[in-house]
C-alpha positions in Angstrom: 14.3 8.0 -20.9 16.7 8.4 -18.0 13.9 7.4 -15.5 13.3 4.2 -17.5 16.9 3.3 -17.4 17.1 4.0 -13.7 14.0 1.8 -13.1 15.5 -1.1 -15.1 18.9 -0.9 -13.4 17.9 -2.9 -10.2 16.3 -5.6 -12.3 19.4 -5.9 -14.5 21.6 -6.1 -11.4 19.5 -8.9 -10.0 19.9 -10.8 -13.3 23.6 -10.3 -13.4 24.2 -10.9 -9.7 21.5 -13.3 -8.5 21.4 -14.0 -4.8 19.2 -16.4 -2.8 19.2 -14.2 0.3 18.5 -10.9 -1.5 14.8 -10.7 -1.3 12.4 -10.8 1.6 10.3 -13.9 1.6 6.7 -14.2 2.9 6.2 -15.7 6.4 3.0 -17.3 5.2 0.5 -17.2 2.4 -3.3 -17.0 3.1 -6.4 -16.8 1.0 -9.6 -15.1 1.9 -12.4 -12.8 0.9 -12.2 -9.0 1.4 -15.0 -8.0 3.7 -14.0 -4.4 4.5 -11.8 -1.7 3.1 -10.7 0.7 5.8 -8.6 3.0 3.7 -6.2 3.0 0.8 -3.8 0.6 2.6 -5.8 -1.4 5.1 -8.4 -4.1 4.6 -10.2 -6.9 6.5 -10.5 -10.4 5.1 -12.3 -13.6 6.1 -10.0 -16.5 5.8 -11.6 -19.9 6.7 -14.0 -18.2 9.1 -11.3 -16.1 10.8 -11.4 -12.3 10.4 -8.0 -10.8 9.7 -6.8 -7.2 9.4 -4.3 -6.7 6.6 -2.0 -3.7 6.0 -0.7 -3.5 2.4 3.1 -4.0 2.5 5.3 -1.3 1.2 2.7 1.4 0.5 1.3 4.3 2.5 -2.0 5.9 1.3 -3.4 9.3 2.3 -5.3 9.1 5.7 -9.0 9.0 5.7 -11.2 10.9 8.1 -12.0 9.0 11.3 -15.3 9.3 13.1 -16.5 8.3 16.5 -19.1 5.4 16.2 -21.5 6.7 18.8 -21.6 10.4 17.9 -20.5 10.4 14.3 -18.2 13.3 15.0 -14.8 13.6 13.3 -12.1 12.3 15.7 -9.2 12.6 13.2 -9.2 14.6 10.0 -8.3 13.1 6.7 -6.0 14.1 3.9 -6.8 15.1 0.4 -7.3 12.0 -1.8 -7.7 9.8 1.3 -11.2 8.8 0.4 -10.4 8.5 -3.3 -7.6 6.1 -2.4 -9.9 4.0 -0.2 -12.5 3.9 -3.0 -9.9 2.9 -5.6 -8.8 -0.1 -3.4 -12.4 -1.0 -2.7 -13.3 -0.9 -6.4 -10.3 -3.3 -7.0 -10.9 -5.9 -4.4 -14.0 -5.6 -2.2 -15.8 -8.9 -1.9 -13.3 -10.7 -4.1 -11.2 -13.7 -3.2 -7.5 -12.7 -2.8 -4.2 -14.2 -1.8 -2.0 -12.5 0.7 1.7 -13.0 1.2 2.3 -12.1 4.8 5.6 -10.3 5.1 5.4 -9.1 8.7 3.0 -8.3 11.6 2.8 -4.6 12.6 2.4 -3.0 16.1 -1.4 -3.0 15.6 -1.3 -6.7 15.0 -2.2 -6.4 11.3 -0.7 -8.8 8.8 1.5 -6.7 6.6 1.0 -8.3 3.2 1.4 -8.2 -0.5 -2.1 -8.6 -1.8 -2.8 -10.6 -5.0 -6.0 -10.6 -7.0 -5.3 -13.5 -9.5 -1.9 -12.4 -10.9 -2.3 -8.7 -10.1 -0.2 -7.2 -7.3 -2.6 -4.8 -5.8 0.1 -3.0 -3.7 1.9 -2.1 -7.0 -1.4 -1.0 -8.6 -2.2 1.4 -5.8 1.2 3.1 -6.3 1.1 3.0 -10.1 -2.4 4.6 -10.2 -1.2 7.4 -7.9 -3.2 6.4 -4.8 -0.2 5.7 -2.5 3.4 6.4 -1.8 6.1 3.7 -1.9 6.7 3.4 1.9 10.5 3.5 1.7 11.0 3.1 5.4 9.6 -0.4 5.4 10.5 -1.6 1.9 12.9 -4.4 1.0 14.0 -5.9 -2.3 12.7 -6.9 -4.7 9.9 -4.5 -4.0 11.8 -1.3 -3.1 13.2 -0.4 -6.5 10.0 -1.4 -8.4 7.6 0.4 -6.0 9.8 3.6 -6.0 10.0 3.6 -9.7 6.2 3.2 -10.0 5.7 6.1 -7.6 8.0 8.3 -9.8 6.1 7.4 -12.9 2.7 8.2 -11.3 4.2 11.5 -10.0 5.4 12.5 -13.5 2.0 11.6 -15.0 0.2 13.5 -12.2 -2.0 10.6 -11.4 -4.3 10.4 -8.3 -2.8 12.2 -5.3 0.0 13.6 -7.5 -2.5 16.0 -9.0 -1.7 18.1 -6.0 1.3 20.5 -6.1 3.1 19.1 -3.1 1.1 16.4 -1.3 2.0 15.7 2.3 3.0 12.1 3.0 0.8 10.3 5.6 3.7 9.7 8.0 4.3 13.5 8.1 0.6 14.2 8.4 0.3 11.8 11.4 3.3 13.3 13.1 1.8 16.7 12.7 -1.4 15.6 14.3 0.5 14.2 17.3 2.2 17.5 17.8 -1.1 19.4 18.0 
């Protein structure tokens, strides 16, 4: 009950104290067909003949195992539930026409975007189903409070990656790999 009240508080605050400059707005909106799902938070789309790499805004999914193309050898290990997160995203949007609200461009030149399939916010669904963390470091309103709340609910229900006792967030996993 307390969690539900805490989740509703930011929404009520926005209704009581509306502000034009409060929420981050998309830079641009594009449409395209999903041609590849790399992992639980990265995809490739074809938009009017142009191939674009998309990073889902505000989420971070467990890392998938990376292999060298020539040898097939593992170059980077994956995390528990990384492949399941990738499959969940693939099952949701692979070969479908989507809309992306581009929020930013990351250091890998991917379009950091909110992904929409019809009226479904796929970023939110990945968190709500337990396949990704709310990536607090890069979240702005109005998404931050909603994504964090969805993560807490998935965690309490022990959905997806939250079936683990104490899952390691991808940002910590990547940092640990760099230290080795």
